[in-house]
N, C-alpha and C positions, 0 to 999 in steps of 0.2 A: 418492551416490546414494539417491533418495527411492524409500522403498518404498510399496506402494499405499495401506496406509491414510493416511500421511501426506500422497500426494496428494489422496486424497477429504478430507481435514482442510481442506488448502491451499486445495480449489477451494469448499468449504462457507464456508468462513472469505471469501475472495472475494468469494464471492455476497452474505455478510450485509453485508460492508464496502461494495459497491456499494449494494446497496438503502439503506443508511443514508446515502452520500453523495448517493444521488440525491434522495432525502427531505429532505435537507438545503442543497438549492442549488446543486448539481454536476450536469454534463450529461459523461456518458461520451464521451471520444474513442478510445479504444483499452484494451484489456486482452490482456495476456500478450503484450507485444510482445519481440521478441527482437532481439539485435544481438550481432556480435562480443564484446562486452564482457559479456553476460549477456540477465537477461531485467527488464522493468518489468511489475509487477502489474496497475497501471492505469494511466492517464493520463485526468484528468477535468480540465473546466474549471469553476472557481469562477465560478460566472455572477455574483455581486455584485461582485467584484474584477474581473475578466475574465483571472484570472491561470490559466496551464495547472499543473497539478498532477500532480507524479510520485507517485504514491501506493504505499508498500511495506506490505504487509497482512501480520501477523505472525498466527497463530492457534493456541492451546494447548488442551487440553480441562482442563488445572487451571492454578492459580497456584501451585502447591506448589513448584516450584522458580525461582519469579519468575513478573513477567507477562509476556506474550508482546512487548509493547514493549520490555521490557528487553533482548532477542535483538538489538537492532538496536545494536551498538558502534559505535565510530569507525570502523573498517576498513570498515564496510557502509555507514556513512555516506558516505564518501569514495568507495565503488564507487556508490553512487545517486547522486552527484553527477556522476561521469563519466556513467553511463546517461542522466542529465538532459541534460547537455551534448552527448552525441551525437544523442539524440533531436531536441534543439529545431535542432540543426545540418542535420539530415537533412531536417525540416520547412520549414528556410529562414526559419524564423519568428525575428524578435526581440523578441517579446512577452516581458512579466515572467513569470518563474516559480518554481514553489517544490518542496520534497518534504515530503509527510505521510507521517505511519503511521497507519496503523488496528490497533488492538490488538483481537482477538476471543477471548473465553474462552468455550468451548462445554461447559461442564462437566455431565456426566451429570447432576447432583443438580439443577442450574440448569433452570428453566423457559425462561427468557429468556437467550439469550447478553449477555455483557457486550460492549460497543463502546465503545473509548476512542479519539478521536483529537486528534493531537498535530499541528499544523500548524508549518510551515516550522523544521523540526526541526534547519537547520544554520545559524539565526539565533540 
């Protein structure tokens, strides 16, 4: 169970990730999409490639114990794959899709957050 400060940090991280994606050629399809398997943070369309992108956002306030993207292990990747498959089936869409991770570090000593975008993490 997430405590209140983690929920706030997660929301801030998602807001920053979404702003980054929108600025870099993506269009929002959905946010915090829930299904019986779990939740997808963001679903966007890569306007250049016309791909639907399932986005996992990881946010931390420091990289003391590793970067945020390092929290996406094999088990989490497989869950994201199942979530993506379920989402695409629900849309009845047969377009090409992928899974990306956006890593956000919002440390107190940093003026600007550090945002890293990892495309197609299952490839």
